[in-house]
Each structure stands twice: as structure tokens, then as C-alpha cells.
All heavy atoms as TSV, in Angstrom:
chain	resi	resn	atom	element	x	y	z
A	1	MET	N	N	34.528	25.396	11.973
A	1	MET	CA	C	35.133	24.266	12.602
A	1	MET	C	C	34.527	24.106	13.993
A	1	MET	O	O	34.277	25.071	14.694
A	1	MET	CB	C	36.634	24.461	12.685
A	1	MET	CG	C	37.357	23.250	13.146
A	1	MET	SD	S	39.074	23.439	12.667
A	1	MET	CE	C	39.779	22.323	13.776
A	2	ALA	N	N	34.263	22.869	14.377
A	2	ALA	CA	C	33.611	22.596	15.656
A	2	ALA	C	C	34.571	22.822	16.820
A	2	ALA	O	O	35.774	22.620	16.709
A	2	ALA	CB	C	33.112	21.156	15.678
A	3	LYS	N	N	33.999	23.268	17.905
A	3	LYS	CA	C	34.760	23.503	19.119
A	3	LYS	C	C	35.115	22.150	19.747
A	3	LYS	O	O	34.286	21.253	19.793
A	3	LYS	CB	C	33.887	24.322	20.070
A	3	LYS	CG	C	34.557	24.744	21.321
A	3	LYS	CD	C	33.587	25.602	22.121
A	3	LYS	CE	C	34.181	25.957	23.451
A	3	LYS	NZ	N	33.240	26.736	24.256
A	4	PRO	N	N	36.326	21.967	20.225
A	4	PRO	CA	C	36.688	20.695	20.852
A	4	PRO	C	C	35.800	20.414	22.070
A	4	PRO	O	O	35.474	21.317	22.836
A	4	PRO	CB	C	38.144	20.869	21.253
A	4	PRO	CG	C	38.565	22.216	20.845
A	4	PRO	CD	C	37.421	22.911	20.207
A	5	LEU	N	N	35.424	19.160	22.240
A	5	LEU	CA	C	34.491	18.802	23.306
A	5	LEU	C	C	35.133	18.760	24.681
A	5	LEU	O	O	34.493	19.038	25.677
A	5	LEU	CB	C	33.866	17.433	23.007
A	5	LEU	CG	C	32.960	17.377	21.808
A	5	LEU	CD1	C	32.524	15.945	21.544
A	5	LEU	CD2	C	31.744	18.252	22.021
A	6	GLY	N	N	36.359	18.396	24.760
A	6	GLY	CA	C	36.994	18.258	26.067
A	6	GLY	C	C	36.632	16.911	26.678
A	6	GLY	O	O	35.914	16.110	26.104
A	7	THR	N	N	37.103	16.663	27.873
A	7	THR	CA	C	36.873	15.352	28.491
A	7	THR	C	C	35.423	15.154	28.904
A	7	THR	O	O	34.874	14.063	28.758
A	7	THR	CB	C	37.792	15.185	29.708
A	7	THR	OG1	O	37.555	16.250	30.616
A	7	THR	CG2	C	39.241	15.165	29.299
A	8	THR	N	N	34.757	16.204	29.392
A	8	THR	CA	C	33.363	16.053	29.819
A	8	THR	C	C	32.443	15.854	28.624
A	8	THR	O	O	31.581	14.981	28.647
A	8	THR	CB	C	32.912	17.289	30.613
A	8	THR	OG1	O	33.824	17.511	31.684
A	8	THR	CG2	C	31.522	17.109	31.156
A	9	GLY	N	N	32.623	16.641	27.566
A	9	GLY	CA	C	31.792	16.516	26.373
A	9	GLY	C	C	31.969	15.176	25.686
A	9	GLY	O	O	31.021	14.568	25.213
A	10	GLU	N	N	33.199	14.706	25.652
A	10	GLU	CA	C	33.477	13.405	25.052
A	10	GLU	C	C	32.818	12.288	25.862
A	10	GLU	O	O	32.279	11.341	25.294
A	10	GLU	CB	C	34.993	13.188	24.976
A	10	GLU	CG	C	35.398	11.930	24.281
A	10	GLU	CD	C	35.075	11.936	22.804
A	10	GLU	OE1	O	35.065	13.017	22.184
A	10	GLU	OE2	O	34.826	10.845	22.265
A	11	PHE	N	N	32.814	12.432	27.165
A	11	PHE	CA	C	32.187	11.437	28.031
A	11	PHE	C	C	30.695	11.320	27.725
A	11	PHE	O	O	30.163	10.219	27.559
A	11	PHE	CB	C	32.406	11.825	29.502
A	11	PHE	CG	C	31.639	10.967	30.463
A	11	PHE	CD1	C	32.090	9.700	30.781
A	11	PHE	CD2	C	30.477	11.426	31.044
A	11	PHE	CE1	C	31.390	8.913	31.672
A	11	PHE	CE2	C	29.767	10.648	31.931
A	11	PHE	CZ	C	30.223	9.381	32.247
A	12	PHE	N	N	30.001	12.467	27.624
A	12	PHE	CA	C	28.564	12.431	27.375
A	12	PHE	C	C	28.241	12.000	25.948
A	12	PHE	O	O	27.226	11.370	25.705
A	12	PHE	CB	C	27.930	13.787	27.690
A	12	PHE	CG	C	27.816	14.032	29.161
A	12	PHE	CD1	C	28.558	15.028	29.766
A	12	PHE	CD2	C	26.987	13.253	29.940
A	12	PHE	CE1	C	28.456	15.250	31.123
A	12	PHE	CE2	C	26.877	13.466	31.301
A	12	PHE	CZ	C	27.620	14.467	31.897
A	13	ARG	N	N	29.094	12.333	25.012
A	13	ARG	CA	C	28.865	11.908	23.638
A	13	ARG	C	C	28.935	10.388	23.538
A	13	ARG	O	O	28.120	9.753	22.892
A	13	ARG	CB	C	29.853	12.551	22.683
A	13	ARG	CG	C	29.491	12.288	21.234
A	13	ARG	CD	C	30.388	13.002	20.311
A	13	ARG	NE	N	31.636	12.237	20.244
A	13	ARG	CZ	C	32.600	12.456	19.371
A	13	ARG	NH1	N	32.490	13.448	18.525
A	13	ARG	NH2	N	33.669	11.724	19.361
A	14	ARG	N	N	29.894	9.791	24.208
A	14	ARG	CA	C	29.995	8.328	24.201
A	14	ARG	C	C	28.814	7.696	24.929
A	14	ARG	O	O	28.349	6.638	24.558
A	14	ARG	CB	C	31.312	7.887	24.836
A	14	ARG	CG	C	32.480	8.058	23.887
A	14	ARG	CD	C	33.743	7.524	24.505
A	14	ARG	NE	N	34.126	8.443	25.601
A	14	ARG	CZ	C	34.837	8.103	26.654
A	14	ARG	NH1	N	35.264	6.875	26.791
A	14	ARG	NH2	N	35.137	8.974	27.576
A	15	ARG	N	N	28.331	8.340	25.978
A	15	ARG	CA	C	27.188	7.816	26.730
A	15	ARG	C	C	25.900	7.846	25.905
A	15	ARG	O	O	25.017	7.040	26.124
A	15	ARG	CB	C	26.957	8.622	28.009
A	15	ARG	CG	C	27.996	8.458	29.036
A	15	ARG	CD	C	27.778	7.157	29.739
A	15	ARG	NE	N	28.740	6.999	30.813
A	15	ARG	CZ	C	28.570	6.191	31.824
A	15	ARG	NH1	N	27.485	5.469	31.902
A	15	ARG	NH2	N	29.483	6.091	32.740
A	16	ASP	N	N	25.773	8.785	24.979
A	16	ASP	CA	C	24.560	8.931	24.187
A	16	ASP	C	C	24.623	8.230	22.837
A	16	ASP	O	O	23.665	8.278	22.077
A	16	ASP	CB	C	24.252	10.411	23.956
A	16	ASP	CG	C	23.774	11.085	25.227
A	16	ASP	OD1	O	23.283	10.361	26.121
A	16	ASP	OD2	O	23.874	12.315	25.321
A	17	GLU	N	N	25.703	7.574	22.519
A	17	GLU	CA	C	25.814	6.908	21.220
A	17	GLU	C	C	24.800	5.788	21.062
A	17	GLU	O	O	24.354	5.503	19.958
A	17	GLU	CB	C	27.229	6.374	21.016
A	17	GLU	CG	C	28.221	7.448	20.660
A	17	GLU	CD	C	29.609	6.887	20.439
A	17	GLU	OE1	O	29.782	5.666	20.541
A	17	GLU	OE2	O	30.511	7.689	20.163
A	18	TRP	N	N	24.382	5.141	22.123
A	18	TRP	CA	C	23.434	4.036	22.033
A	18	TRP	C	C	22.084	4.503	21.481
A	18	TRP	O	O	21.362	3.720	20.877
A	18	TRP	CB	C	23.239	3.363	23.387
A	18	TRP	CG	C	22.575	4.243	24.408
A	18	TRP	CD1	C	23.179	5.088	25.275
A	18	TRP	CD2	C	21.175	4.340	24.649
A	18	TRP	NE1	N	22.256	5.720	26.048
A	18	TRP	CE2	C	20.999	5.279	25.683
A	18	TRP	CE3	C	20.045	3.751	24.101
A	18	TRP	CZ2	C	19.760	5.618	26.179
A	18	TRP	CZ3	C	18.797	4.098	24.599
A	18	TRP	CH2	C	18.665	5.017	25.621
A	19	ARG	N	N	21.759	5.770	21.677
A	19	ARG	CA	C	20.472	6.285	21.188
A	19	ARG	C	C	20.424	6.379	19.671
A	19	ARG	O	O	19.349	6.407	19.094
A	19	ARG	CB	C	20.204	7.658	21.789
A	19	ARG	CG	C	20.040	7.596	23.278
A	19	ARG	CD	C	19.781	8.934	23.868
A	19	ARG	NE	N	19.744	8.790	25.325
A	19	ARG	CZ	C	19.454	9.752	26.145
A	19	ARG	NH1	N	19.178	10.940	25.687
A	19	ARG	NH2	N	19.432	9.544	27.434
A	20	LYS	N	N	21.561	6.423	19.032
A	20	LYS	CA	C	21.628	6.527	17.575
A	20	LYS	C	C	21.918	5.188	16.913
A	20	LYS	O	O	22.156	5.125	15.722
A	20	LYS	CB	C	22.688	7.542	17.183
A	20	LYS	CG	C	22.355	8.932	17.665
A	20	LYS	CD	C	23.447	9.897	17.350
A	20	LYS	CE	C	23.088	11.252	17.913
A	20	LYS	NZ	N	24.213	12.145	17.953
A	21	HIS	N	N	21.875	4.128	17.691
A	21	HIS	CA	C	22.153	2.802	17.146
A	21	HIS	C	C	21.065	2.417	16.133
A	21	HIS	O	O	19.888	2.673	16.361
A	21	HIS	CB	C	22.201	1.769	18.277
A	21	HIS	CG	C	22.791	0.474	17.856
A	21	HIS	ND1	N	22.045	-0.511	17.256
A	21	HIS	CD2	C	24.058	0.005	17.926
A	21	HIS	CE1	C	22.828	-1.537	16.985
A	21	HIS	NE2	N	24.053	-1.246	17.377
A	22	PRO	N	N	21.417	1.811	14.986
A	22	PRO	CA	C	20.427	1.467	13.958
A	22	PRO	C	C	19.335	0.522	14.435
A	22	PRO	O	O	18.228	0.545	13.915
A	22	PRO	CB	C	21.255	0.810	12.859
A	22	PRO	CG	C	22.667	1.081	13.162
A	22	PRO	CD	C	22.773	1.501	14.576
A	23	MET	N	N	19.615	-0.306	15.423
A	23	MET	CA	C	18.586	-1.219	15.912
A	23	MET	C	C	17.508	-0.493	16.715
A	23	MET	O	O	16.422	-1.016	16.902
A	23	MET	CB	C	19.235	-2.301	16.795
A	23	MET	CG	C	20.056	-3.295	16.027
A	23	MET	SD	S	19.056	-4.295	14.924
A	23	MET	CE	C	18.216	-5.319	16.098
A	24	LEU	N	N	17.798	0.696	17.202
A	24	LEU	CA	C	16.838	1.425	18.030
A	24	LEU	C	C	16.101	2.513	17.271
A	24	LEU	O	O	15.113	3.036	17.771
A	24	LEU	CB	C	17.566	2.051	19.231
A	24	LEU	CG	C	18.228	1.048	20.173
A	24	LEU	CD1	C	19.002	1.784	21.240
A	24	LEU	CD2	C	17.197	0.134	20.788
A	25	SER	N	N	16.555	2.871	16.100
A	25	SER	CA	C	15.885	3.928	15.355
A	25	SER	C	C	15.242	3.345	14.105
A	25	SER	O	O	15.781	2.444	13.476
A	25	SER	CB	C	16.879	5.024	14.976
A	25	SER	OG	O	17.886	4.486	14.154
A	26	ASN	N	N	14.090	3.831	13.749
A	26	ASN	CA	C	13.340	3.404	12.570
A	26	ASN	C	C	13.043	1.912	12.581
A	26	ASN	O	O	13.110	1.256	11.552
A	26	ASN	CB	C	14.087	3.771	11.282
A	26	ASN	CG	C	14.136	5.258	11.074
A	26	ASN	OD1	O	13.229	5.964	11.480
A	26	ASN	ND2	N	15.195	5.725	10.460
A	27	GLN	N	N	12.703	1.381	13.717
A	27	GLN	CA	C	12.411	-0.050	13.820
A	27	GLN	C	C	11.194	-0.426	12.981
A	27	GLN	O	O	11.230	-1.389	12.236
A	27	GLN	CB	C	12.136	-0.426	15.282
A	27	GLN	CG	C	13.365	-0.474	16.124
A	27	GLN	CD	C	13.859	-1.888	16.271
A	27	GLN	OE1	O	13.168	-2.819	15.936
A	27	GLN	NE2	N	15.056	-2.036	16.771
A	28	MET	N	N	10.091	0.301	13.121
A	28	MET	CA	C	8.865	-0.058	12.423
A	28	MET	C	C	9.008	0.119	10.915
A	28	MET	O	O	8.446	-0.641	10.144
A	28	MET	CB	C	7.696	0.783	12.935
A	28	MET	CG	C	7.327	0.458	14.364
A	28	MET	SD	S	6.902	-1.263	14.605
A	28	MET	CE	C	5.347	-1.331	13.794
A	29	ARG	N	N	9.749	1.092	10.501
A	29	ARG	CA	C	9.924	1.328	9.073
A	29	ARG	C	C	10.645	0.160	8.410
A	29	ARG	O	O	10.303	-0.256	7.315
A	29	ARG	CB	C	10.696	2.618	8.861
A	29	ARG	CG	C	10.810	2.982	7.428
A	29	ARG	CD	C	11.429	4.335	7.258
A	29	ARG	NE	N	11.423	4.674	5.858
A	29	ARG	CZ	C	12.032	5.697	5.347
A	29	ARG	NH1	N	12.686	6.512	6.123
A	29	ARG	NH2	N	11.991	5.929	4.077
A	30	HIS	N	N	11.628	-0.375	9.094
A	30	HIS	CA	C	12.372	-1.492	8.529
A	30	HIS	C	C	11.669	-2.822	8.768
A	30	HIS	O	O	11.836	-3.758	8.002
A	30	HIS	CB	C	13.788	-1.536	9.112
A	30	HIS	CG	C	14.606	-0.348	8.720
A	30	HIS	ND1	N	14.971	-0.093	7.424
A	30	HIS	CD2	C	15.107	0.668	9.453
A	30	HIS	CE1	C	15.673	1.019	7.379
A	30	HIS	NE2	N	15.766	1.510	8.597
A	31	ALA	N	N	10.890	-2.923	9.824
A	31	ALA	CA	C	10.199	-4.168	10.120
A	31	ALA	C	C	9.015	-4.385	9.183
A	31	ALA	O	O	8.707	-5.515	8.825
A	31	ALA	CB	C	9.727	-4.167	11.565
A	32	LEU	N	N	8.349	-3.321	8.786
A	32	LEU	CA	C	7.171	-3.402	7.921
A	32	LEU	C	C	7.391	-2.510	6.701
A	32	LEU	O	O	6.800	-1.439	6.590
A	32	LEU	CB	C	5.935	-2.955	8.695
A	32	LEU	CG	C	5.701	-3.686	10.026
A	32	LEU	CD1	C	4.640	-2.996	10.831
A	32	LEU	CD2	C	5.365	-5.127	9.790
A	33	PRO	N	N	8.197	-2.944	5.734
A	33	PRO	CA	C	8.619	-2.047	4.660
A	33	PRO	C	C	7.504	-1.586	3.727
A	33	PRO	O	O	7.556	-0.484	3.222
A	33	PRO	CB	C	9.670	-2.851	3.903
A	33	PRO	CG	C	9.398	-4.260	4.233
A	33	PRO	CD	C	8.798	-4.263	5.601
A	34	GLY	N	N	6.486	-2.377	3.481
A	34	GLY	CA	C	5.455	-1.978	2.530
A	34	GLY	C	C	4.155	-1.543	3.172
A	34	GLY	O	O	3.157	-1.359	2.480
A	35	LEU	N	N	4.153	-1.370	4.480
A	35	LEU	CA	C	2.908	-1.061	5.177
A	35	LEU	C	C	2.338	0.294	4.766
A	35	LEU	O	O	1.138	0.410	4.536
A	35	LEU	CB	C	3.116	-1.094	6.688
A	35	LEU	CG	C	1.873	-0.828	7.521
A	35	LEU	CD1	C	0.870	-1.953	7.324
A	35	LEU	CD2	C	2.223	-0.690	8.976
A	36	GLY	N	N	3.160	1.309	4.654
A	36	GLY	CA	C	2.670	2.643	4.296
A	36	GLY	C	C	2.033	2.666	2.918
A	36	GLY	O	O	0.945	3.219	2.732
A	37	ILE	N	N	2.672	2.048	1.962
A	37	ILE	CA	C	2.133	1.999	0.602
A	37	ILE	C	C	0.863	1.160	0.572
A	37	ILE	O	O	-0.111	1.493	-0.096
A	37	ILE	CB	C	3.195	1.450	-0.370
A	37	ILE	CG1	C	4.341	2.448	-0.471
A	37	ILE	CG2	C	2.599	1.160	-1.737
A	37	ILE	CD1	C	5.523	1.936	-1.247
A	38	GLY	N	N	0.853	0.071	1.330
A	38	GLY	CA	C	-0.321	-0.796	1.376
A	38	GLY	C	C	-1.529	-0.095	1.982
A	38	GLY	O	O	-2.644	-0.218	1.476
A	39	VAL	N	N	-1.322	0.638	3.058
A	39	VAL	CA	C	-2.425	1.367	3.696
A	39	VAL	C	C	-2.943	2.459	2.762
A	39	VAL	O	O	-4.160	2.650	2.628
A	39	VAL	CB	C	-1.973	1.952	5.051
A	39	VAL	CG1	C	-2.981	2.950	5.597
A	39	VAL	CG2	C	-1.735	0.838	6.046
A	40	ALA	N	N	-2.049	3.157	2.093
A	40	ALA	CA	C	-2.472	4.202	1.155
A	40	ALA	C	C	-3.265	3.604	-0.003
A	40	ALA	O	O	-4.307	4.142	-0.399
A	40	ALA	CB	C	-1.255	4.957	0.633
A	41	ALA	N	N	-2.812	2.484	-0.544
A	41	ALA	CA	C	-3.533	1.842	-1.638
A	41	ALA	C	C	-4.898	1.345	-1.182
A	41	ALA	O	O	-5.890	1.461	-1.915
A	41	ALA	CB	C	-2.709	0.683	-2.199
A	42	PHE	N	N	-4.993	0.816	0.021
A	42	PHE	CA	C	-6.264	0.342	0.542
A	42	PHE	C	C	-7.232	1.504	0.744
A	42	PHE	O	O	-8.435	1.375	0.462
A	42	PHE	CB	C	-6.051	-0.420	1.851
A	42	PHE	CG	C	-7.292	-1.048	2.382
A	42	PHE	CD1	C	-7.901	-2.090	1.703
A	42	PHE	CD2	C	-7.849	-0.616	3.565
A	42	PHE	CE1	C	-9.054	-2.683	2.194
A	42	PHE	CE2	C	-8.999	-1.196	4.065
A	42	PHE	CZ	C	-9.607	-2.235	3.379
A	43	CYS	N	N	-6.746	2.649	1.216
A	43	CYS	CA	C	-7.600	3.831	1.380
A	43	CYS	C	C	-8.125	4.320	0.032
A	43	CYS	O	O	-9.296	4.685	-0.086
A	43	CYS	CB	C	-6.847	4.935	2.101
A	43	CYS	SG	S	-6.539	4.569	3.835
A	44	VAL	N	N	-7.266	4.322	-0.973
A	44	VAL	CA	C	-7.696	4.719	-2.312
A	44	VAL	C	C	-8.766	3.751	-2.814
A	44	VAL	O	O	-9.774	4.153	-3.407
A	44	VAL	CB	C	-6.496	4.776	-3.284
A	44	VAL	CG1	C	-6.943	4.895	-4.717
A	44	VAL	CG2	C	-5.589	5.929	-2.893
A	45	TYR	N	N	-8.601	2.461	-2.552
A	45	TYR	CA	C	-9.589	1.462	-2.947
A	45	TYR	C	C	-10.922	1.720	-2.259
A	45	TYR	O	O	-11.982	1.659	-2.893
A	45	TYR	CB	C	-9.074	0.060	-2.608
A	45	TYR	CG	C	-10.149	-0.983	-2.621
A	45	TYR	CD1	C	-10.659	-1.461	-3.822
A	45	TYR	CD2	C	-10.668	-1.484	-1.443
A	45	TYR	CE1	C	-11.662	-2.408	-3.841
A	45	TYR	CE2	C	-11.665	-2.435	-1.457
A	45	TYR	CZ	C	-12.160	-2.899	-2.650
A	45	TYR	OH	O	-13.158	-3.832	-2.662
A	46	LEU	N	N	-10.908	1.996	-0.949
A	46	LEU	CA	C	-12.152	2.232	-0.222
A	46	LEU	C	C	-12.884	3.469	-0.734
A	46	LEU	O	O	-14.106	3.450	-0.900
A	46	LEU	CB	C	-11.872	2.373	1.273
A	46	LEU	CG	C	-11.457	1.097	1.998
A	46	LEU	CD1	C	-11.143	1.402	3.456
A	46	LEU	CD2	C	-12.537	0.046	1.900
A	47	VAL	N	N	-12.145	4.531	-0.990
A	47	VAL	CA	C	-12.766	5.754	-1.515
A	47	VAL	C	C	-13.338	5.487	-2.905
A	47	VAL	O	O	-14.466	5.890	-3.217
A	47	VAL	CB	C	-11.748	6.911	-1.541
A	47	VAL	CG1	C	-12.276	8.097	-2.317
A	47	VAL	CG2	C	-11.396	7.323	-0.119
A	48	GLY	N	N	-12.590	4.788	-3.741
A	48	GLY	CA	C	-13.086	4.457	-5.085
A	48	GLY	C	C	-14.312	3.584	-5.040
A	48	GLY	O	O	-15.251	3.760	-5.835
A	49	GLU	N	N	-14.359	2.637	-4.127
A	49	GLU	CA	C	-15.523	1.770	-4.016
A	49	GLU	C	C	-16.756	2.556	-3.572
A	49	GLU	O	O	-17.865	2.323	-4.075
A	49	GLU	CB	C	-15.233	0.650	-3.022
A	49	GLU	CG	C	-16.357	-0.357	-2.917
A	49	GLU	CD	C	-16.055	-1.474	-1.951
A	49	GLU	OE1	O	-15.081	-1.367	-1.188
A	49	GLU	OE2	O	-16.803	-2.456	-1.967
A	50	GLN	N	N	-16.575	3.492	-2.643
A	50	GLN	CA	C	-17.703	4.316	-2.202
A	50	GLN	C	C	-18.232	5.181	-3.341
A	50	GLN	O	O	-19.438	5.300	-3.526
A	50	GLN	CB	C	-17.283	5.199	-1.020
A	50	GLN	CG	C	-17.090	4.439	0.257
A	50	GLN	CD	C	-18.384	3.840	0.754
A	50	GLN	OE1	O	-19.434	4.473	0.709
A	50	GLN	NE2	N	-18.307	2.607	1.208
A	51	ILE	N	N	-17.342	5.776	-4.106
A	51	ILE	CA	C	-17.761	6.604	-5.240
A	51	ILE	C	C	-18.468	5.745	-6.281
A	51	ILE	O	O	-19.514	6.122	-6.813
A	51	ILE	CB	C	-16.544	7.331	-5.846
A	51	ILE	CG1	C	-16.022	8.378	-4.862
A	51	ILE	CG2	C	-16.891	7.979	-7.176
A	51	ILE	CD1	C	-14.693	8.986	-5.255
A	52	TYR	N	N	-17.915	4.573	-6.563
A	52	TYR	CA	C	-18.497	3.661	-7.547
A	52	TYR	C	C	-19.881	3.184	-7.112
A	52	TYR	O	O	-20.814	3.170	-7.904
A	52	TYR	CB	C	-17.569	2.463	-7.739
A	52	TYR	CG	C	-18.045	1.465	-8.754
A	52	TYR	CD1	C	-17.938	1.723	-10.115
A	52	TYR	CD2	C	-18.590	0.249	-8.353
A	52	TYR	CE1	C	-18.369	0.804	-11.055
A	52	TYR	CE2	C	-19.026	-0.672	-9.275
A	52	TYR	CZ	C	-18.912	-0.403	-10.624
A	52	TYR	OH	O	-19.338	-1.306	-11.543
A	53	SER	N	N	-20.030	2.835	-5.828
A	53	SER	CA	C	-21.327	2.341	-5.361
A	53	SER	C	C	-22.369	3.455	-5.327
A	53	SER	O	O	-23.544	3.209	-5.587
A	53	SER	CB	C	-21.192	1.697	-3.990
A	53	SER	OG	O	-20.849	2.652	-3.028
A	54	LYS	N	N	-21.984	4.667	-5.033
A	54	LYS	CA	C	-22.944	5.776	-5.038
A	54	LYS	C	C	-23.340	6.160	-6.458
A	54	LYS	O	O	-24.466	6.552	-6.703
A	54	LYS	CB	C	-22.375	6.972	-4.298
A	54	LYS	CG	C	-22.300	6.754	-2.809
A	54	LYS	CD	C	-21.949	8.027	-2.090
A	54	LYS	CE	C	-21.668	7.786	-0.647
A	54	LYS	NZ	N	-22.780	7.436	0.163
A	55	ALA	N	N	-22.425	6.038	-7.389
A	55	ALA	CA	C	-22.729	6.399	-8.767
A	55	ALA	C	C	-23.653	5.378	-9.429
A	55	ALA	O	O	-24.475	5.729	-10.262
A	55	ALA	CB	C	-21.433	6.522	-9.569
A	56	LEU	N	N	-23.541	4.113	-9.053
A	56	LEU	CA	C	-24.336	3.072	-9.683
A	56	LEU	C	C	-25.471	2.569	-8.805
A	56	LEU	O	O	-26.139	1.604	-9.174
A	56	LEU	CB	C	-23.439	1.891	-10.062
A	56	LEU	CG	C	-22.392	2.200	-11.115
A	56	LEU	CD1	C	-21.553	0.969	-11.389
A	56	LEU	CD2	C	-23.044	2.665	-12.399
A	57	ALA	N	N	-25.717	3.216	-7.675
A	57	ALA	CA	C	-26.796	2.785	-6.792
A	57	ALA	C	C	-28.136	3.074	-7.455
A	57	ALA	O	O	-28.351	4.137	-8.032
A	57	ALA	CB	C	-26.713	3.524	-5.462
A	58	PRO	N	N	-29.060	2.117	-7.404
A	58	PRO	CA	C	-30.381	2.368	-7.997
A	58	PRO	C	C	-31.129	3.420	-7.187
A	58	PRO	O	O	-30.945	3.542	-5.978
A	58	PRO	CB	C	-31.068	1.015	-7.918
A	58	PRO	CG	C	-30.374	0.289	-6.829
A	58	PRO	CD	C	-28.967	0.805	-6.820
A	59	SER	N	N	-31.946	4.180	-7.876
A	59	SER	CA	C	-32.716	5.204	-7.167
A	59	SER	C	C	-33.767	4.524	-6.303
A	59	SER	O	O	-34.191	3.403	-6.558
A	59	SER	CB	C	-33.371	6.155	-8.168
A	59	SER	OG	O	-34.288	5.435	-8.959
A	60	LYS	N	N	-34.218	5.202	-5.281
A	60	LYS	CA	C	-35.163	4.601	-4.338
A	60	LYS	C	C	-36.531	4.380	-4.968
A	60	LYS	O	O	-37.259	3.490	-4.565
A	60	LYS	CB	C	-35.285	5.483	-3.103
A	60	LYS	CG	C	-34.010	5.514	-2.300
A	60	LYS	CD	C	-34.164	6.278	-1.039
A	60	LYS	CE	C	-32.819	6.251	-0.304
A	60	LYS	NZ	N	-32.909	6.747	1.024
A	61	SER	N	N	-36.905	5.161	-5.952
A	61	SER	CA	C	-38.214	4.988	-6.575
A	61	SER	C	C	-38.263	3.750	-7.470
A	61	SER	O	O	-39.317	3.148	-7.632
A	61	SER	CB	C	-38.591	6.231	-7.395
A	61	SER	OG	O	-37.641	6.388	-8.440
A	62	SER	N	N	-37.147	3.343	-8.047
A	62	SER	CA	C	-37.152	2.189	-8.933
A	62	SER	C	C	-36.913	0.882	-8.177
A	62	SER	O	O	-37.097	-0.190	-8.729
A	62	SER	CB	C	-36.088	2.340	-10.028
A	62	SER	OG	O	-34.808	2.301	-9.439
A	63	HIS	N	N	-36.535	0.986	-6.926
A	63	HIS	CA	C	-36.236	-0.210	-6.143
A	63	HIS	C	C	-37.437	-0.526	-5.259
A	63	HIS	O	O	-37.627	0.068	-4.221
A	63	HIS	CB	C	-34.983	0.019	-5.291
A	63	HIS	CG	C	-34.533	-1.218	-4.580
A	63	HIS	ND1	N	-33.937	-2.255	-5.222
A	63	HIS	CD2	C	-34.604	-1.575	-3.276
A	63	HIS	CE1	C	-33.639	-3.204	-4.363
A	63	HIS	NE2	N	-34.051	-2.799	-3.166
A	64	HIS	N	N	-38.244	-1.473	-5.672
A	64	HIS	CA	C	-39.425	-1.863	-4.908
A	64	HIS	C	C	-39.245	-3.275	-4.407
A	64	HIS	O	O	-38.790	-4.148	-5.136
A	64	HIS	CB	C	-40.675	-1.809	-5.779
A	64	HIS	CG	C	-41.034	-0.426	-6.203
A	64	HIS	ND1	N	-42.054	-0.152	-7.045
A	64	HIS	CD2	C	-40.514	0.786	-5.894
A	64	HIS	CE1	C	-42.153	1.141	-7.255
A	64	HIS	NE2	N	-41.201	1.724	-6.559
A	65	LYS	N	N	-39.651	-3.475	-3.202
A	65	LYS	CA	C	-39.622	-4.815	-2.654
A	65	LYS	C	C	-41.010	-5.413	-2.840
A	65	LYS	O	O	-41.996	-4.868	-2.356
A	65	LYS	CB	C	-39.241	-4.777	-1.175
A	65	LYS	CG	C	-38.992	-6.128	-0.603
A	65	LYS	CD	C	-38.445	-6.021	0.803
A	65	LYS	CE	C	-38.099	-7.429	1.293
A	65	LYS	NZ	N	-37.524	-7.379	2.601
A	66	GLN	N	N	-41.074	-6.492	-3.557
A	66	GLN	CA	C	-42.353	-7.118	-3.828
A	66	GLN	C	C	-42.746	-8.003	-2.654
A	66	GLN	O	O	-41.912	-8.714	-2.120
A	66	GLN	CB	C	-42.306	-7.933	-5.106
A	66	GLN	CG	C	-42.023	-7.098	-6.334
A	66	GLN	CD	C	-41.881	-7.962	-7.570
A	66	GLN	OE1	O	-41.830	-9.168	-7.466
A	66	GLN	NE2	N	-41.820	-7.330	-8.724
A	67	ASN	N	N	-44.022	-7.940	-2.310
A	67	ASN	CA	C	-44.526	-8.766	-1.220
A	67	ASN	C	C	-44.927	-10.110	-1.816
A	67	ASN	O	O	-45.967	-10.228	-2.461
A	67	ASN	CB	C	-45.717	-8.121	-0.527
A	67	ASN	CG	C	-45.287	-6.887	0.233
A	67	ASN	OD1	O	-44.158	-6.824	0.681
A	67	ASN	ND2	N	-46.174	-5.929	0.397
A	68	GLN	N	N	-44.144	-11.096	-1.594
A	68	GLN	CA	C	-44.460	-12.437	-2.049
A	68	GLN	C	C	-44.632	-13.301	-0.814
A	68	GLN	O	O	-43.920	-13.145	0.163
A	68	GLN	CB	C	-43.331	-12.976	-2.926
A	68	GLN	CG	C	-43.189	-12.226	-4.230
A	68	GLN	CD	C	-42.111	-12.858	-5.104
A	68	GLN	OE1	O	-41.448	-13.791	-4.704
A	68	GLN	NE2	N	-41.978	-12.332	-6.299
A	69	PRO	N	N	-45.550	-14.228	-0.902
A	69	PRO	CA	C	-45.750	-15.094	0.273
A	69	PRO	C	C	-44.532	-15.984	0.495
A	69	PRO	O	O	-43.863	-16.402	-0.450
A	69	PRO	CB	C	-46.974	-15.916	-0.087
A	69	PRO	CG	C	-47.073	-15.845	-1.581
A	69	PRO	CD	C	-46.452	-14.536	-1.977
A	70	ALA	N	N	-44.265	-16.230	1.735
A	70	ALA	CA	C	-43.148	-17.089	2.091
A	70	ALA	C	C	-43.482	-18.525	1.716
A	70	ALA	O	O	-44.630	-18.954	1.844
A	70	ALA	CB	C	-42.848	-16.996	3.566
A	71	PRO	N	N	-42.512	-19.287	1.232
A	71	PRO	CA	C	-42.815	-20.674	0.873
A	71	PRO	C	C	-43.142	-21.476	2.145
A	71	PRO	O	O	-42.495	-21.364	3.151
A	71	PRO	CB	C	-41.529	-21.171	0.227
A	71	PRO	CG	C	-40.478	-20.239	0.689
A	71	PRO	CD	C	-41.145	-18.927	0.963
A	72	SER	N	N	-44.234	-22.254	2.026
A	72	SER	CA	C	-44.633	-23.075	3.180
A	72	SER	C	C	-44.160	-24.513	2.952
A	72	SER	O	O	-44.156	-25.007	1.851
A	72	SER	CB	C	-46.134	-23.018	3.367
A	72	SER	OG	O	-46.766	-23.522	2.203
A	73	HIS	N	N	-43.828	-25.134	4.011
A	73	HIS	CA	C	-43.338	-26.518	3.923
A	73	HIS	C	C	-44.333	-27.454	4.492
A	73	HIS	O	O	-44.912	-27.407	5.429
A	73	HIS	CB	C	-42.001	-26.685	4.642
A	73	HIS	CG	C	-40.895	-25.900	3.995
A	73	HIS	ND1	N	-40.441	-26.149	2.733
A	73	HIS	CD2	C	-40.156	-24.865	4.451
A	73	HIS	CE1	C	-39.460	-25.329	2.453
A	73	HIS	NE2	N	-39.279	-24.524	3.496
């Protein structure tokens, strides 16, 4: 069982109640509800794209740039 606070403890408890108000705690979590999931999904997409592009990248020996003359006007 908790020890009684007395008049001084009760005074400070009432003074600190504003810090636990719902408007002051977890503001960003409630303001941007899907941000965490969205950022995680975007990171997974970026990693997958890098793996996909490295797996299907043409080798340097097969990729030749042909020297063709520039079209003249």
C-alpha cells in the first residue's frame, strides 16, 4: 500500500499533472499514425531495388558504347 503523500506531496503531484496530459505526450505518434510503417516499407523497397539492380546489371564486358557520328543539321 502506498504511503500517504501529505499536503506537500499532494501539492507537487497536482503541479506535475500537466506533464502527463494526453495533448503533451506522444504528439508525433498520434499526428503521423502511419509514418513508421511507411518509412520501414520504403526502406525495404530501396534495399530490394538495389539488390534487384545489382543482380540484373549487365556485365561491363558486354556493355559497349558504340561510337556513332552525331547527326548534323
